[in-house]
Structures are given as C-alpha cells and as structure tokens.
N, C-alpha and C positions, 0 to 999 in steps of 0.2 A: 643445861644447851639453850648455847646464841640465838639471838633472833632471825642471822644470816643462816643458821644451820635450818632453822625452824621453817621462816622461807623456802629454804631450799628443798626442804622434805614434802611442804604442802605443795610446791611447783610439780613435785614428783606425782606426788597423790593427783592433782589435778590434771596433769596431763597424760598419768597412763589410762584412768577414770574416764575421761571425755573422748579419746584415742579409739580406746575398744569396739567401740560400736561400728564406727570404720575400717578398723585391721579385723574384724572377725564377722562383718557385715552383720549384722547383729539388728534384729525388727525391729527393736525399740533404741529408744536414745539418737542424740543428733550426729550425724554425719553428712563426710564431705559429698560433694557430688562429682560425678568427672564429666569433661568435657566432651566436645564431640568426637577431638582425637585421640580419647581413650573408650568412650564408650559406643562410639559412633552416635549415626543422627542425621540431619538432612542440612547440606549449605544450598545456600541461594543467593544470586544478584539480582536485585530491582533494580527496576528503571524508572520514576518518578516522571511523570506527565505533565509538568510543570506549567503549560498552557494553561491546563485545564483550570489551575489553579486562579487565574486570570477571571478565566468564564463567572469560577464561582464565584468571586469579589465582587465582580461587578452584579451578580442577582442579588449580591448582599448588599449592594449600595443600592439598586432597584427597591429594595422591600424597605430600605430604612427611609427614601427618600418618599414614598408611597404612605409609609406609615406616619411622617412628619408632616406632609403636606394634610393630611388627613386629620390627625391629631389636630393642626393649628389655622383648618377648616380654608387652607391654600385652592383653590381649585385649578388641577392641572389637568391635560386630555392628552390622549396618545404615546401613555408611557409604553416604550418600546426597550425591547433588550438585543444587542447585536452578542456578538463574542467578545468585542473588547468597546463596547460604551450603551451609555442609558440617555436615550433621548425621549423627550417631553415638551409639551405646550403649554405655557402659561397663560390663562387664558386674564387673568386679573391684573393688567400696569403695577397697579398700587401695591402689589401685592410682592412685587419684584426686590423692595430690599431684604425682608423677612426669607425672601428664598434665598437670598445671596449670601445672608449672612449663616443660613445653617449650612450652605456647603462649603460657605471658608471654614467651616468649623472642623469640615472629614479633612482628613491629612491627605494630602497626594493628588489630589482631583486637580484636571485641568478642564475648566469649564468655557464655555463657548455658546456663543448666543448671538440669534438672529432674527429678528422681528419677534422677540418673545418664545423660540423655539431653542430649548435649551439642549447642548451635547456634553454627555461629562464622561471624561475618558479618567486612567488613571496616567499620570505623570512616567516619563521611563524608569525614573529612580524608583519610584513606588512598584511599576511591574515588575523591577529585579526585587527587591526585598519583598515582595509576593513572593517570589520564587522562589528567593532563598530559605525565606520562613513555612512555606509549604514543606519545603525536603525537610526540615529538620523537624516541625509539626509530624511528617511519616514517620519520623526517626522514632520520635518520643511515642507516637500514639501506637504505633507497631510494638514497641516493647512495652507500653501498658498493659497491652492486648494481650500480648502470652505470659506475660507473669499472673494476669488475671486466667486464664486459659490452665496455669499451673505446671507450664514448663519450670525447669529447675535451669537459675541462669542462660536465658536465652544472650546471644551474643547480637545485637543491634548497630549498627554504627553506618555512619557516613560514611563512602567511597568514590572519591574522585568529587566533579562538580554536582551531578546529578542523580549517583545511584548509591544503592541500601546494600551494604550485607547483613545479611542473615543466617546464624548457625543455632540449630536446634539440636541440643543432644539428647538423644533417648528415645526421638521417633525412629521407629522401626518398622513398622506396619503398612501398608500403605493408605488404610482409612487414617491412622493418626496423621500420614504426611497429607491427606486429603482436606482433613478438617483445618489441619497446621496453615495450610494453605489458604481455604476460604476466608478465614478469620484476618489472615494478612490484608489479604488483596480485598475484601470487602470494604469499599469506601466508606458503609453507613452514613450515607447523606440522607436525612430527616428533612421532610421538607411538608408542610402542611400548604397544599392549594387548593385556591376556588374553580369550581367547574363553570365553565362560562356554559349559563343556562341556556340564553340567548341563542345559541347556534350549536346545543349539545345533539341537536339529532342530525348536524351533517358533520359527525364526526367523520364516517365514513366516507362520504364524499369529497373532502378537504385533502389536499397534500400537506406535507410538513410545512412548506414555505408558503403555500397558503394561509395555513393555523396562522403562523406567524406576522402574517400581513395582518390580523385583526390582533395579535399580544397576547397568544395562545400558542400552546404545545399540546403536541397527541404521546400519551402514552397509556402502555397498554395495561391490564390487570394482571395481577401475579399469580393468578389460578390461572387462568382461560387467555392465553397471550391476546386470543382473536379479536377481545372485547376491548373497545379502547375508550380514552376520556379525552373531554377537549378540554384541558385546563385553561386559566391563566396563566402567563410565562413567568408574572411577579408571582412569589409563593406568597403567600400570608405570613411566615416565620420559618424557618430553618433550624437545622438540629443544634446552632451555633446557642441558641438560648436553652438548649435540655441541660438539666441538673440531674436527670438520675433516670433511670431505664432497671425494672425489675422483672423477671419471668411470673405473671398469674397463672389462675386458670377461671373460665368462662363458666358460665351457668349447666353447658354443655359436656364441662372435665374436658376445655380442648385447653392447650397452653397458648397464653393472649401476652404482651408486653406493654404493661402497664408505663408510663414516663411521664415526666414530672418536669414543669419549665421553669426559670428563672421571674422573679418579679417583672423585666419589660415583657419579657415571652407570654407571661399569663396576662397583663393587661392587654397585650397587641389581642391575643387570642380570643380574652373576653370579648374585647370590641367589637370584634368582627363577629364572633358568632352574636352579638345584641344588633346588629345590624344585620345578619343577614340569614333571617329566620326563615323557613322556609325552602331554602335553597342547601347545594349539596358542598360538602366541603372535602376534599381527595385526601389523605393523610399516603402520603411516598416516601417509599424509600428506594432510594440507588436508582430512579426514576421509573421505578415499576409502584402501580397504584395497589397498594394493599387492601383498603376499604374506602367507599366517598357515600358516606350517612347521611342524612338530610339531617342540618340541625334542626332540634323541635325547641331549642329555649337558649336564652345568652348560659355560655357555660364560665363559670367561674373556676376559679383556684390555682387556674394553671398543670392541668393533667389530661393526658388524654391515653387511647388505647391504641395498641395496632396488632388486627387480628389476621390472618393468612393463611391459616392450615399449617403452621409449625408444627414441626415434633419438638418433644420437648428438647433435646440438642440443640436443635435448631434456634429455638428461641433462645434460651439460655446461649449461643453464640451471637446471637443479634442484639442481644440484650449488652452485652461485652465491649461489641461493638460501639453501640450507640453510646455507653458510659466513659467509653475509654476517648469517646472524640469520633468526629468523621475527619476522614482523610480530604484535605483542603485538594489536593490534588491525586489522582489513581496512579497506583504502581502498576509494574508489568514483569513478568519472569524472562529476567534476561538471558540464565545461568541456573540450573538446577545439578546438584548432583548427590549420591548419598554415599553416606562413609559407614562400611561395614563394622561390626563390632570385632572383628576378624581384625581388623588393622588397631584397634584398641587394645588387643588380648597381647597382641607381639610388639606394641610400643609401650605397656606396663612392663612385661617379662623383660623388654630391654632396659626399658630406664630401673626395674629392680635389681638385675644383673650389677649394673653401673653403681645403684646406690649400694648395695651389699657390698661390692667390691670394694668401695672407695673406702666405703666405713668399716671394713676389716682392716686394709691396710694403713688406713691412719689411728684404727684403736692398737693395733700391734708395734708401731712403730712407739707410737706414745709410751708403752709398757718400756719398751727394748730401751730407749733410750734416757725416760726420765724416771726411770723406777716405778715404785709406789705412787709416786705426785702424777704420772703418766694416767694409773687406775682413776685417780682422783677426779683428771682432767675427761677421762672414758667414759666417767659416770654424767659428768656435766652435759659431754656428746650426747648419751642417749638419750635423759632429760630435754637434750634442745630439740630433740626428733620431735620427742611426745607432744612437749608442748606445741610444736607447728602445727602438726595433724589436728589436736585438740583445739585451737585456737579457731583454725579452719573448720572444723565438723561445727563449731559454735556458731558461728556464724554461716552456717549452711555453704559458706566458699565453693567453688568448682576450680578441680584439680584440673590442670592441663597438660600436656606432653612438655610443653616449657615451665609451668611450675613444678612438674618432678624435677629438672633439669636447676630448678633454683633451690630444690630441698638438698641435691647433689652438692650444687655450689656452697651450700651454707655449712655440710659438713667438716668443709675446707677452713670454713671464713669462723664459725665454731670455736676450732681446735687451736685458730691461729690467734686469741685472745688467751686460752691457756699457756700455748706455747711463750708468748710475749711476758707473762708474770712468771714462768717456769725461769725464764730464762734473766729475771733481774733477780729471781731470788739467789738462784746461783751464784751471778756475779757478786753479788754478796757474801754469800757464804764462802767465797774463794776469798774476797779481801779480809776474811776471818769474822765477820758478823755473827752471831749469835743466830739460833733458829728463829727464835720468834722474833727479833730484830730485822731477818731477812726476810721472810712470812710479810711483816708486818709494814716496812718498806717496799718490797718489793710488788704490794699489790700498790700502793702508793705511786710509785717509779712508774709503772705501767699505766695507771690510770691516763691519765694525757695523750699515748699513744693511742693505745686502746678508743677510748670512746672519740677520740679525734676521725681514726679510718671508719668506725662504724656510722658515724652522725653524715659523712661524706660520701657514701655507698646508701645509706637513709634518703640522704636527698636525691640522687641520682635514682633510686627506686621510687619515689614520692613523681618525680618526675615524668617516669615510664607511665606510671598510673594515669597520672593526669594528661599524657596525651595516647598514651597508647590505645593500642585497641584487642578486647578480647584473650588472644594468649599471650602476649605483648603486659596485660595488666596482670593474670596469673602469674606470671614471674614474678611480676613486681610484687605481689602480696606476698607471696611464700619469701621471696627475701626480706621484704620489711618485717614481717613476721621472724623470719628465721634469726636477723639482727638483734631485735628488742630480747626474744629469749633466751641468742648466747650471752646478751649485756649482763641480763639477770643470772642464767648458770655460773658463768666463767667469772665475773666480778663480786657475785655475791655470795652465789652459793658454793662456791671450790672454796672461798675466802672460811664461809663457815666451818666445812671441812675441817681443814685446816686447825684453825680453833679448837673445834671440838678433837681432833687428832695430839695436840700440840705435847702432852704429857707423854705421850705415848712415843713420839719422834724425839724427845729431848732424854727420853729414859733408854730409847735404842742405841742411840750415839753412830750410825750408821746411814751417811750421807750417801755413800754408794746406792742403798736400797732404797733410800728414800725419795732420792734428787739425781740418782746419777752421777754422781761426782765422789773423786776421792777426796777426801778432807777429813781428819777426824772432827767431831762435832764440840762446839762452844759449850 
C-alpha cells in the first residue's frame, strides 16, 4: 500500500469522523455553527455618538493633569472641565516650564495661556483621530463582550462612517434579546470620584449648572434615583486603568464585583485614599453612584469593589462589560429586526436541494463519461465534502447561506481537477502510452494547470476574507477549505488509488471500461 493511498484513507476517516456530529446533530463532538440566515437571530444597526468620545477624552485629560500636578507638587487652582476643554490656573509662575513640558508630552493638544490661566483643547486632527478610534474601539469591545457572553460567531463590523452592524445568531427569546442588547449598549464607564464634602449638604439646592461652577457634578444613587451626590467633576481615576473584574459574594451572600487596577491606577488610588482619610469616594458606573464609602485608611494593592444590589446575572454581565473595556462613545440602536428560524429552514432546504442535485449530476456524469476512473473521481469528491464539513466543525466555524453556496461551488471546482487529470491521461493513452506511464505523466502534466487555477482562486478567497464581512467571510472560508481539500483528494488521493489498482487495470486491458476511450491497452 503506497503513502498516497494511506494519506487518502486517513483523510476520509478524519472527514467522516469529525463531520458526523454536525450531520447527525450529536450532543458530543465539534459541530458547525449555523449563521443568522440559517438558524435565525437578531440583526441590529448601531450608531456611535462620537462627540461623547471627545468629552470622555477631555475628562481623562483633566485627570492626567490633576495627577501630574499633585505628584510634582505643582499648585493649580480652579480646575474645570467643559465639553471640549480643560481650564485651570497656575499659581506659581516658576513652575510654568515643568507644566508646559508635561503638556508637550501629550499628543494632540492645543494649549493656550493668558496670565497663567491655561485652556487645553484637542487639535482638530486629534479630535478626528479620537472619533475614529472610538468607532473601532466600539467594534472591538462589542465583539469581545459578545464572545464572553457565549454567542457563537457573532458578526460585528463597521458599516459606513460611524455605524456598526451586529448580527447575533441563535437569539430567539425576548429575554435573550434584551440581555444581549443591554450588554452591547452598556458603556461600562467606571470612575472613582471624590465627594465634595464642603458642599455635599447643598446637593439638593444646586442646579447642574451651579454645581459646574464649583467644578462639581450631580449624580444619582443606583438604588434610589432621588438620592443625589455632589462629586468632583474631575475623576480620581477611570476604567481605562482597570485590568480585571470578577463576580464575588459579600458576607451577606450578595453578588458584588471585585476589580483590579494597573500599576498607575493602584498608585493613584493609594495616594488619593491616603490623603483623604475620613472623606468619601464614590464608585460610579455609567454616571450612576453604586456606593460612596468613607475612606478609613490608605487603600493599597490597587483593588476595589462595586456593590449595588446586583442579581447574579447582572453582576456577571457588568463584569464582562468592565473586563472587555468601556465604550469610549455610547451607541444607539438605529435599526433592529429579528430573523425567524423558518427562513433558515427554507434556506437550508433550498441549499441542500441545490447541493444534492448538483452533486448527483456531477457524480453520474463522471461515471458515464469516464467509466471506472469517474468513480475514483467521485470518491475524491465525497471525501472532499466530508473534509470541508470536518474542518469547519473542528474550528467551530459558522456556516451561512453564502457558505453553503461556496460548498455547492466547491463541488464543481473539486471535480474540475479530476477532469483535467483524466483528460491528460486519456490524451497519453490515445498517443499509445502504457497505462502506467499515462497515469504518471497525466498527473505530472496536469499538476501545473491545477495548482495555478487553485492558487489564483485561493488568493481571491483570502482577499474576500480580509476585506469582506459576515456572510462574505463565510463564503471565503468554505471556498478556501474546499480548494485545499480538493488538491489533497484530487492530486494525492486519486493518484494513490490508481497506483493501488494499477495491476488490475493492466490485467483488464479494457480502457473503455476504465477510462471511457476506445483503444486496446498496451
């Protein structure tokens, strides 16, 4: 038994073994995931509010300035935030060079100064960069959240200038839809903010504009929205310094979220808590206060806790959102539609009819036109189909309607290599070559045409995958797997079968039966 035949048999066993869980819908084993168009689910188009990303960047910039000036003991006063600028006053002119050096080190700032009153804004170029980054970050963050949510192969892709397409296969109940939508839309913007203890008792008397005059902001309590907190507008630190968030349970067995900060966040957290013992610090998530405990002592280690009467599922989803990162810009639902599974069933039925009928026509044509060599080609074709399904199942790939079209197309492409080989063999046999020489030379002569055609198609499939979205990627994947599998089965597999059958073919001396041509064998 030759190595080509052994490899072919192994490929067939592998293909059949790993494709059975998908074909028979077995409980165990790797299976192909069905896309939105086949099993139904949720289709959403989201808009990104990029202007909010600018405001978030400005807040982060204010926190950086405050941390640096405190750390370097540079005295500033009247630090305020507006939608597009940070303003503050430098009290000691001698510290101006050090302050300017720090500001120069931050990319994309426009700094203006008048009598030691500084106004820091973002340059137009930086504003556009922040908006573009916010959109791409939203795509990556939403995809990461949905992956952790447990959905199989969600589609999350940028569409147009500032929109995001989200397709969630398998979302069928209103409860699943609501949970997925909340997870996608949750900004998960964590901030630790100082309570303005001097004016805390005036919180119900001040309007938001009046609070802003003092550099403060008024935020509600998560459990009781009527309860308000007056907080310093410049946060102590934000979620960009968070490295992990996990669900835990407190002493009363209620779900809480423990979070961990990076080294910079841990230093800021430790310094602030050490300097503000006896004062309150609020844990704010998406502009809602979850807790505002009194600082009893310096808090080292860079860890904290969020408690707010979560259910276990809510705590789990918030932890996912925090781990995957905050959305720099909030998203809004522009369009939503549910795709029912009945459409998927109809699509699967139509595709299966196309696949089976196309396969049957090719199968019987090969036998009619090429005889026994057509049967060898058909065996390779069946192996090719099993290999496609097996490889997709192994990697947990998603099969979409275009992907099924790709499988149907692969049937024709897979048999094309066998047609080229059979025709080269027949040409040599007509010229009087022996069966053994005709087969060996036939494969040798057909090799360049088969490889060239398949490589050019593979390049096109790679480009489709790189620049396509959702269903286009599915089509590219199935075509790519089909091309590689067909080269294995057609070039290596059938060659091994012919080498194994060579003594029988030479003994039969019936080229009409074996290759469909009229000439006595040599």
